[in-house]
C-alpha positions as a LaTeX table, in Angstrom:
\begin{tabular}{lrrr}
\hline
Residue & $x$ (\AA) & $y$ (\AA) & $z$ (\AA) \\
\hline
Ser1 & $-0.78$ & 0.28 & $-0.31$ \\
Gly2 & 2.95 & 2.07 & 0.74 \\
His3 & 1.75 & 2.86 & 3.77 \\
Lys4 & 3.42 & 4.52 & 7.19 \\
Ser5 & 2.86 & 3.31 & 10.48 \\
Asp6 & 0.61 & 5.43 & 11.11 \\
Gln7 & $-1.23$ & 5.72 & 8.66 \\
Met8 & $-2.12$ & 1.57 & 8.84 \\
Leu9 & $-2.61$ & 2.83 & 12.72 \\
Ala10 & $-5.46$ & 5.41 & 11.42 \\
Arg11 & $-7.06$ & 2.74 & 9.33 \\
Leu12 & $-7.10$ & $-0.02$ & 11.59 \\
Lys13 & $-10.85$ & $-0.24$ & 12.49 \\
Lys14 & $-12.03$ & 0.41 & 9.09 \\
Asp15 & $-10.25$ & $-1.59$ & 7.31 \\
Ala16 & $-9.84$ & $-4.60$ & 9.14 \\
Leu17 & $-11.13$ & $-4.63$ & 13.76 \\
Asp18 & $-14.83$ & $-3.73$ & 11.54 \\
Lys19 & $-14.68$ & $-6.43$ & 10.17 \\
Lys20 & $-13.98$ & $-9.04$ & 13.44 \\
Pro21 & $-11.86$ & $-10.86$ & 12.36 \\
Asp22 & $-10.07$ & $-13.30$ & 14.29 \\
Trp23 & $-6.15$ & $-12.73$ & 13.26 \\
Met24 & $-4.91$ & $-10.26$ & 12.01 \\
Thr25 & $-0.83$ & $-10.16$ & 9.85 \\
Leu26 & 0.63 & $-7.35$ & 10.97 \\
Ser27 & 3.31 & $-6.42$ & 8.10 \\
Cys28 & 4.78 & $-2.88$ & 8.67 \\
Gly29 & 8.24 & $-1.08$ & 8.75 \\
Val30 & 10.07 & $-0.97$ & 5.38 \\
Asn31 & 7.88 & 2.52 & 4.22 \\
Asp32 & 8.91 & 4.07 & 7.71 \\
Val33 & 12.65 & 3.63 & 6.90 \\
Trp34 & 12.98 & 3.80 & 2.95 \\
His35 & 11.28 & 7.44 & 2.79 \\
Gly36 & 14.40 & 8.68 & 4.45 \\
Ala37 & 12.86 & 11.91 & 6.38 \\
Arg38 & 9.40 & 11.21 & 5.06 \\
Gly39 & 9.78 & 8.12 & 7.11 \\
Ile40 & 8.59 & 7.20 & 10.89 \\
Pro41 & 11.13 & 7.88 & 13.58 \\
Leu42 & 12.35 & 4.91 & 16.16 \\
Asp43 & 10.26 & 6.01 & 18.90 \\
Gln44 & 7.00 & 6.67 & 16.90 \\
Tyr45 & 6.73 & 4.11 & 14.84 \\
Lys46 & 7.26 & 1.80 & 18.28 \\
Gln47 & 3.96 & 3.90 & 20.05 \\
Asn48 & 2.57 & 3.12 & 16.86 \\
Ile49 & 2.92 & $-0.43$ & 16.45 \\
Thr50 & 1.91 & $-0.70$ & 20.25 \\
Ala51 & $-1.25$ & 1.11 & 20.09 \\
Ile52 & $-2.13$ & $-1.27$ & 16.81 \\
Leu53 & $-1.27$ & $-4.85$ & 18.97 \\
Asp54 & $-3.21$ & $-3.04$ & 22.07 \\
Gln55 & $-6.08$ & $-2.02$ & 19.35 \\
Cys56 & $-6.00$ & $-5.33$ & 18.11 \\
Ala57 & $-6.40$ & $-7.37$ & 21.71 \\
Ala58 & $-9.13$ & $-5.76$ & 22.86 \\
Ala59 & $-11.06$ & $-5.85$ & 20.00 \\
Gly60 & $-10.07$ & $-9.56$ & 20.97 \\
Thr61 & $-8.13$ & $-9.99$ & 17.19 \\
Lys62 & $-5.19$ & $-12.33$ & 17.74 \\
Val63 & $-1.99$ & $-11.15$ & 15.81 \\
Val64 & 0.91 & $-12.58$ & 13.78 \\
Val65 & 3.93 & $-10.31$ & 13.86 \\
Leu66 & 5.99 & $-10.53$ & 10.77 \\
Thr67 & 9.25 & $-9.17$ & 10.39 \\
Ala68 & 10.36 & $-6.06$ & 7.49 \\
Thr69 & 11.62 & $-7.51$ & 4.44 \\
Val70 & 15.29 & $-6.40$ & 3.53 \\
Ile71 & 15.06 & $-2.25$ & 1.94 \\
Gly72 & 17.22 & $-3.54$ & $-0.84$ \\
Glu73 & 19.05 & $-7.16$ & $-0.97$ \\
Glu74 & 22.93 & $-5.15$ & $-0.12$ \\
Leu75 & 21.75 & $-5.83$ & 3.36 \\
Asp76 & 24.70 & $-3.89$ & 4.65 \\
Ala77 & 23.20 & $-1.04$ & 2.57 \\
Glu78 & 22.26 & 2.15 & 4.93 \\
Asn79 & 18.66 & 1.39 & 4.83 \\
Asn80 & 19.15 & $-2.13$ & 6.11 \\
Gln81 & 20.71 & $-0.77$ & 8.80 \\
Lys82 & 17.89 & 1.73 & 10.11 \\
Leu83 & 16.03 & $-0.46$ & 9.17 \\
Ala84 & 17.44 & $-2.92$ & 12.62 \\
Pro85 & 16.03 & $-1.62$ & 15.56 \\
Tyr86 & 13.29 & $-1.10$ & 13.64 \\
Asn87 & 12.86 & $-5.47$ & 13.32 \\
Glu88 & 14.37 & $-6.40$ & 16.65 \\
Phe89 & 11.59 & $-3.98$ & 18.44 \\
Leu90 & 9.07 & $-5.99$ & 16.78 \\
Arg91 & 10.96 & $-9.36$ & 18.14 \\
Asn92 & 11.07 & $-7.98$ & 21.19 \\
Leu93 & 7.91 & $-6.83$ & 20.95 \\
Ala94 & 6.57 & $-10.24$ & 20.04 \\
Lys95 & 7.83 & $-12.07$ & 22.88 \\
Glu96 & 6.38 & $-9.62$ & 25.00 \\
Arg97 & 2.84 & $-9.86$ & 24.23 \\
Lys98 & 3.28 & $-13.90$ & 23.48 \\
Ala99 & 2.79 & $-13.56$ & 19.66 \\
Pro100 & 2.88 & $-15.87$ & 16.67 \\
Leu101 & 6.53 & $-13.89$ & 14.85 \\
Ala102 & 7.65 & $-14.79$ & 11.17 \\
Asp103 & 11.03 & $-12.83$ & 10.54 \\
Leu104 & 11.02 & $-12.39$ & 7.36 \\
Tyr105 & 14.23 & $-10.25$ & 7.94 \\
Gly106 & 15.96 & $-13.08$ & 9.10 \\
Met107 & 14.67 & $-15.42$ & 6.60 \\
Phe108 & 15.39 & $-13.51$ & 4.02 \\
Ala109 & 19.52 & $-12.46$ & 4.56 \\
Thr110 & 19.35 & $-16.60$ & 5.18 \\
Ala111 & 18.46 & $-16.29$ & 1.73 \\
Ile112 & 20.57 & $-13.51$ & 0.06 \\
Lys113 & 23.73 & $-15.15$ & 2.18 \\
Ala114 & 23.53 & $-18.20$ & 1.07 \\
Gln115 & 23.02 & $-17.60$ & $-2.69$ \\
Thr116 & 25.45 & $-18.15$ & $-5.36$ \\
Thr117 & 24.84 & $-17.67$ & $-9.08$ \\
Pro118 & 22.08 & $-14.57$ & $-8.75$ \\
Ala119 & 20.31 & $-14.48$ & $-12.29$ \\
Lys120 & 21.28 & $-10.60$ & $-11.65$ \\
Pro121 & 22.65 & $-8.97$ & $-8.60$ \\
Gly122 & 19.73 & $-7.97$ & $-5.83$ \\
Arg123 & 17.32 & $-9.71$ & $-7.35$ \\
Leu124 & 16.81 & $-13.39$ & $-5.58$ \\
Leu125 & 13.79 & $-12.87$ & $-3.84$ \\
Thr126 & 12.95 & $-8.90$ & $-4.98$ \\
Ser127 & 11.66 & $-7.79$ & $-8.61$ \\
Asp128 & 13.76 & $-4.14$ & $-7.69$ \\
Gly129 & 15.09 & $-4.58$ & $-3.93$ \\
Val130 & 11.96 & $-4.06$ & $-2.13$ \\
His131 & 8.64 & $-5.47$ & $-3.34$ \\
Met132 & 8.92 & $-9.51$ & $-4.14$ \\
Asn133 & 8.73 & $-11.85$ & $-6.98$ \\
Pro134 & 6.90 & $-14.68$ & $-7.15$ \\
Lys135 & 10.40 & $-16.48$ & $-4.94$ \\
Gly136 & 10.33 & $-13.60$ & $-2.21$ \\
Asp137 & 6.55 & $-14.02$ & $-2.11$ \\
Gln138 & 7.10 & $-18.21$ & $-1.46$ \\
Leu139 & 9.43 & $-17.18$ & 1.16 \\
Met140 & 6.60 & $-15.15$ & 2.78 \\
Ala141 & 3.87 & $-17.45$ & 2.55 \\
Arg142 & 6.34 & $-20.03$ & 4.44 \\
Gly143 & 7.80 & $-18.11$ & 7.30 \\
Val144 & 3.70 & $-16.96$ & 7.53 \\
Leu145 & 2.39 & $-20.72$ & 7.57 \\
Gln146 & 6.06 & $-21.88$ & 10.03 \\
Ala147 & 4.08 & $-19.04$ & 12.34 \\
Phe148 & 0.94 & $-20.42$ & 12.26 \\
Gly149 & 2.68 & $-23.61$ & 13.28 \\
Leu150 & 2.19 & $-25.79$ & 10.15 \\
Asp151 & 5.16 & $-28.64$ & 10.47 \\
Ala152 & 7.41 & $-29.55$ & 8.05 \\
Ala153 & 4.91 & $-31.98$ & 6.11 \\
Gln154 & 2.07 & $-29.62$ & 5.56 \\
Leu155 & 4.97 & $-26.57$ & 4.53 \\
Ala156 & 6.00 & $-29.71$ & 1.80 \\
Lys157 & 2.89 & $-29.77$ & 1.17 \\
Ala158 & 1.37 & $-26.51$ & 0.66 \\
Glu159 & 4.27 & $-26.15$ & $-1.27$ \\
Ala160 & 4.06 & $-28.74$ & $-4.17$ \\
Ala161 & 0.55 & $-27.10$ & $-4.35$ \\
Trp162 & 1.72 & $-23.65$ & $-4.92$ \\
Gln163 & 3.81 & $-25.21$ & $-8.20$ \\
Asp164 & 0.29 & $-25.43$ & $-10.83$ \\
Leu165 & $-1.05$ & $-22.02$ & $-9.11$ \\
Pro166 & $-1.58$ & $-20.45$ & $-12.24$ \\
Gly167 & 0.33 & $-16.60$ & $-11.59$ \\
Gly168 & 1.98 & $-18.28$ & $-9.29$ \\
Gly169 & 5.19 & $-17.82$ & $-11.29$ \\
Thr170 & 4.39 & $-14.28$ & $-13.57$ \\
Val171 & 6.30 & $-12.76$ & $-15.68$ \\
Arg172 & 6.98 & $-9.19$ & $-15.85$ \\
Ala173 & 9.15 & $-6.69$ & $-18.04$ \\
Arg174 & 9.89 & $-2.69$ & $-17.73$ \\
Phe175 & 11.29 & $-0.26$ & $-20.21$ \\
Asp176 & 11.46 & 3.65 & $-18.88$ \\
Ala177 & 10.33 & 6.26 & $-21.20$ \\
Gly178 & 11.41 & 9.58 & $-19.47$ \\
Gln179 & 9.30 & 11.70 & $-17.60$ \\
Gly180 & 8.12 & 9.18 & $-14.85$ \\
Lys181 & 6.74 & 7.17 & $-17.58$ \\
Ser182 & 6.93 & 3.80 & $-17.78$ \\
Phe183 & 6.21 & 0.79 & $-20.68$ \\
Gln184 & 5.03 & $-2.32$ & $-18.93$ \\
Ala185 & 4.12 & $-6.20$ & $-19.45$ \\
Thr186 & 3.12 & $-9.05$ & $-17.16$ \\
His187 & 2.80 & $-12.89$ & $-18.77$ \\
Lys188 & 1.20 & $-15.57$ & $-15.58$ \\
Leu189 & 3.24 & $-19.39$ & $-15.24$ \\
Ser190 & 2.92 & $-21.04$ & $-12.86$ \\
Leu191 & 6.28 & $-21.42$ & $-10.39$ \\
Arg192 & 7.46 & $-24.52$ & $-12.40$ \\
Gln193 & 6.54 & $-23.32$ & $-15.82$ \\
Arg194 & 9.04 & $-20.21$ & $-14.97$ \\
Asp195 & 11.39 & $-21.82$ & $-12.38$ \\
Ala196 & 11.53 & $-24.54$ & $-16.21$ \\
Leu197 & 12.54 & $-21.95$ & $-17.54$ \\
Ala198 & 14.95 & $-19.61$ & $-15.62$ \\
Ala199 & 16.56 & $-23.22$ & $-15.19$ \\
Arg200 & 17.36 & $-23.64$ & $-18.94$ \\
Leu201 & 17.59 & $-20.09$ & $-19.65$ \\
Gln202 & 20.88 & $-20.20$ & $-17.06$ \\
Lys203 & 22.82 & $-23.13$ & $-18.21$ \\
Glu204 & 22.80 & $-20.79$ & $-21.57$ \\
Gly205 & 24.41 & $-18.20$ & $-19.28$ \\
Lys206 & 21.30 & $-15.73$ & $-19.32$ \\
Ser207 & 18.57 & $-14.87$ & $-16.52$ \\
Leu208 & 14.83 & $-15.18$ & $-17.04$ \\
Asp209 & 14.29 & $-11.31$ & $-16.22$ \\
Ala210 & 17.07 & $-10.10$ & $-18.37$ \\
Val211 & 16.37 & $-11.64$ & $-21.54$ \\
Leu212 & 12.25 & $-10.75$ & $-20.57$ \\
Asn213 & 13.37 & $-7.04$ & $-20.24$ \\
Ala214 & 15.71 & $-7.06$ & $-23.19$ \\
Ala215 & 12.96 & $-8.73$ & $-25.80$ \\
Phe216 & 10.51 & $-5.89$ & $-24.35$ \\
Ala217 & 12.91 & $-3.18$ & $-25.00$ \\
Asp218 & 12.88 & $-4.63$ & $-28.45$ \\
Asp219 & 9.71 & $-4.32$ & $-28.75$ \\
Val220 & 9.28 & $-1.02$ & $-27.78$ \\
Lys221 & 12.42 & 0.28 & $-29.50$ \\
Ala222 & 10.44 & $-0.91$ & $-32.32$ \\
Gln223 & 7.82 & 2.10 & $-32.42$ \\
Leu224 & 10.64 & 4.41 & $-33.29$ \\
Lys225 & 11.55 & 6.39 & $-35.79$ \\
Pro226 & 13.26 & 5.10 & $-38.39$ \\
Ala227 & 11.56 & 1.49 & $-38.34$ \\
Gly228 & 8.83 & 3.60 & $-36.77$ \\
Glu229 & 6.20 & 6.73 & $-36.00$ \\
Phe230 & 7.46 & 8.99 & $-32.54$ \\
Glu231 & 10.76 & 11.19 & $-32.46$ \\
Asn232 & 10.96 & 8.41 & $-28.50$ \\
Ala233 & 8.97 & 6.35 & $-26.13$ \\
Ala234 & 8.10 & 9.60 & $-24.10$ \\
Ala235 & 6.27 & 10.94 & $-27.84$ \\
Ile236 & 4.02 & 8.24 & $-27.22$ \\
Phe237 & 2.66 & 9.53 & $-24.05$ \\
Ala238 & 2.69 & 12.72 & $-25.28$ \\
Ala239 & 0.94 & 11.79 & $-28.50$ \\
Lys240 & $-1.92$ & 10.21 & $-26.67$ \\
Lys241 & $-1.09$ & 6.65 & $-27.98$ \\
Asp242 & 0.43 & 5.14 & $-24.72$ \\
Arg243 & $-3.30$ & 2.35 & $-24.07$ \\
Glu244 & $-2.52$ & 2.08 & $-28.01$ \\
Val245 & 0.71 & 1.51 & $-27.02$ \\
Ser246 & 0.72 & $-0.65$ & $-24.34$ \\
Ala247 & $-1.94$ & $-2.91$ & $-25.52$ \\
Lys248 & 0.01 & $-3.94$ & $-28.50$ \\
Leu249 & 3.64 & $-4.44$ & $-26.14$ \\
Gln250 & 1.31 & $-6.54$ & $-23.81$ \\
Glu251 & 0.41 & $-8.68$ & $-26.65$ \\
Gln252 & 4.09 & $-8.93$ & $-28.22$ \\
Phe253 & 4.89 & $-9.59$ & $-24.48$ \\
Ser254 & 2.66 & $-12.56$ & $-23.85$ \\
Gln255 & 3.34 & $-13.94$ & $-27.49$ \\
Arg256 & 7.35 & $-14.02$ & $-26.49$ \\
Val257 & 6.79 & $-15.85$ & $-23.20$ \\
Glu258 & 4.58 & $-18.60$ & $-24.83$ \\
Ala259 & 7.26 & $-18.79$ & $-27.76$ \\
Leu260 & 10.19 & $-19.18$ & $-25.24$ \\
Leu261 & 8.06 & $-22.24$ & $-22.99$ \\
Lys262 & 7.75 & $-24.27$ & $-26.40$ \\
His263 & 11.39 & $-23.47$ & $-27.44$ \\
\hline
\end{tabular}
C-alpha cells in the first residue's frame, strides 16, 4: 500500500477490526525507513505498533507479527542498517505479547547470504530490491505458515500445491520512457513453468528477467523512428497513444513468453 505505521494505525479499525477477524498479520516497517525524511522515527514507530497491538487485543483479534523485509538485497546497505532496530523492536514485542512471529527479514537474509549464482545481483527475492518476485512471495508465505505452526510435512504439501497455481510465477517487463512514464507488461505463468524456463536460460548463461526485459525493450524501440512513427518513447505518451501502444506491447510480450516456453 505504500503506507507507514501512522497510516496503518489510522485505518486499523475500518479496514481490519470492524470486520471482526480472528487473526491479523501485521507487516510494517519498510516504508517507515525507506521514505527517509518522510518516514517514521523509531520512537514514534514503536508507539504506533504498540497501539495497533493494543487495539487488536481489545477487539479480541490475535496478531501474527512479521518483521519487515529487506530494503534492497544488499544487507549491509544503509537502509537495512537503519531497519535493524525496527525489526529488533518487533521481535521483542512479539515475545513480550506472546504473539506468533514470522521473522521474514531473518529468512530473507539467510537466503541472500546463501545464494551462489544469482540471476541478477540484488534480485534474488525481489523485483526491484523491495517488492517481492515469486521466490520472495513464496518465502514470505512459508514464514507466515511456519508462524501459524505448520510442520515440515504440511509446508511441503503447500509448496507442492503452489507450483501449479496459475499466476504464481508471473513474469514482468518494464521499459522506462522518461519523464516519469514507463511501459510495462506481464504474463501469467505457474511457478513450475517459471522455474523451468529460468533454469534452462541459466544453463545458457542468461537470466530470465534480463532476457524478457531486453525483448520488451526491443519491442518498444520498434515503435520509434526510423522503423516506427515516434521520435522517442516519451513522445508516445505526449501523442496520447500510450494505451494503444501498451496493448500492442502486452500482446507481443505474451507471444514472446509463450515462444520461449515452446523453445
